[in-house]
C-alpha positions in Angstrom: 0.0 0.0 0.0 1.4 3.4 -1.0 1.6 6.4 1.3 -1.2 8.0 -0.7 -3.4 4.9 -0.3 -2.6 4.7 3.4 -3.3 8.4 4.2 -5.9 9.7 1.8 -8.7 7.4 3.1 -8.0 8.7 6.6 -8.5 12.3 5.3 -11.6 11.2 3.5 -13.0 9.5 6.6 -12.3 12.7 8.6 -14.1 14.9 6.1 -17.1 12.5 5.9 -17.3 11.9 9.6 -16.8 15.5 10.8 -20.2 16.7 9.7 -21.9 14.0 11.7 -19.9 14.5 14.8 -20.4 18.3 14.8 -24.1 18.0 13.9 -24.6 15.6 16.8 -22.7 17.7 19.3 -24.6 20.9 18.3 -27.9 19.1 18.7 -27.3 18.7 22.4 -27.3 22.4 23.4 -29.9 23.0 20.6 -32.2 20.3 21.9 -35.4 22.4 22.2 -34.9 24.1 18.8 -34.2 20.8 17.1 -37.3 19.2 18.7 -39.4 22.1 17.4 -38.0 21.7 13.9 -38.7 17.9 14.0 -42.2 18.5 15.3 -42.8 21.1 12.5 -41.9 18.3 10.0 -44.4 16.0 11.6 -41.9 13.7 13.2 -43.5 11.4 15.8 -41.6 10.5 19.0 -39.3 13.4 18.3 -37.4 13.2 21.6 -36.6 9.5 21.1 -35.5 10.1 17.5 -33.5 13.1 18.4 -31.6 11.1 21.1 -31.0 8.3 18.6 -29.8 10.8 16.0 -27.3 12.3 18.5 -25.9 8.9 19.4 -25.7 7.8 15.8 -24.1 11.0 14.5 -21.5 11.3 17.3 -20.8 7.6 17.7 -21.0 6.7 14.0 -19.0 9.8 13.0 -16.2 9.0 15.4 -16.2 5.3 14.4 -15.9 6.3 10.8 -13.1 8.8 11.5 -11.0 6.4 13.5 -11.8 3.4 11.2 -13.4 1.3 13.9 -16.1 -0.9 12.3 -16.0 1.8 9.5 -18.2 -0.2 7.0 -20.9 -0.6 9.6 -20.7 3.0 10.7 -20.7 4.2 7.0 -23.8 2.0 6.2 -25.7 3.4 9.2 -24.8 7.0 8.4 -25.6 6.5 4.7 -29.1 5.3 5.6 -29.5 8.1 8.2 -28.5 10.7 5.5 -31.0 9.4 3.0 -33.9 9.2 5.5 -33.0 12.7 6.8 -33.0 14.0 3.3 -36.5 12.6 2.6 -38.0 13.8 5.8 -36.3 17.2 6.4 -35.4 18.4 2.9 -38.6 17.7 0.9 -37.9 20.3 -1.7 -40.6 19.0 -4.0 -43.3 20.5 -1.7 -41.8 24.0 -2.0 -41.4 26.7 -4.6 -39.0 29.4 -5.6 -35.8 30.1 -3.6 -36.8 28.0 -0.7 -37.2 25.0 -3.0 -33.7 25.6 -4.4 -32.2 25.7 -0.9 -33.8 22.6 0.2 -32.9 20.8 -3.0 -29.3 21.7 -2.4 -29.5 20.2 1.2 -31.3 17.1 -0.2 -28.6 16.5 -2.8 -25.9 17.2 -0.2 -27.3 14.4 1.9 -27.4 12.1 -1.0 -23.8 13.0 -2.0 -22.6 12.3 1.5 -24.5 9.0 1.4 -22.7 8.2 -1.9 -19.3 8.8 -0.3 -20.3 6.7 2.7 -21.3 3.8 0.4 -17.9 4.0 -1.2 -16.5 3.2 2.3 -19.0 0.3 2.6 -18.0 -1.1 -0.8 -14.2 -0.6 -0.7 -13.5 -0.4 3.0 -11.9 2.2 5.2 -8.5 2.2 3.7 -5.4 2.6 5.9 -4.9 4.0 9.4 -7.7 2.3 11.2 -8.4 1.0 14.7 -9.1 -2.7 14.6 -9.4 -4.8 11.5 -11.9 -4.7 8.6 -13.8 -8.1 8.8 -14.8 -7.8 5.2 -11.4 -7.0 3.8 -10.3 -9.3 1.0 -7.7 -11.6 2.3 -4.5 -11.9 0.2 -4.1 -15.4 -1.2 -1.1 -17.2 -2.6 -2.6 -17.1 -6.1 -3.1 -13.3 -6.0 
């Protein structure tokens, strides 16, 4: 594995995971405001889902960054990103500038999910904590 192959995946995981860690952390002091936003979107059991989102964003984001069970973390965060896009960035119900803004957020979530699915498919790369249970084992035949 070259230095580039060893180090660039770590940078990629940091960049992908950082948005989740920070979003989860900022939801804690912004609990009431986030609950209000979720309720406005018709989210049932908002306190339960908010607590789950915080745990997933912080825990999954950190796991992705350090490479611990990175495929699992990436899969969970990808699913979370798609569901969040569908619930909270439903641009198709809006018009004008507001529609454009929500469409950008919707597509941002899908783009992040796409990057996360690359981690699921190809693994976390180098500089990880633990081992990747799905990594292809080298064989004598290549």
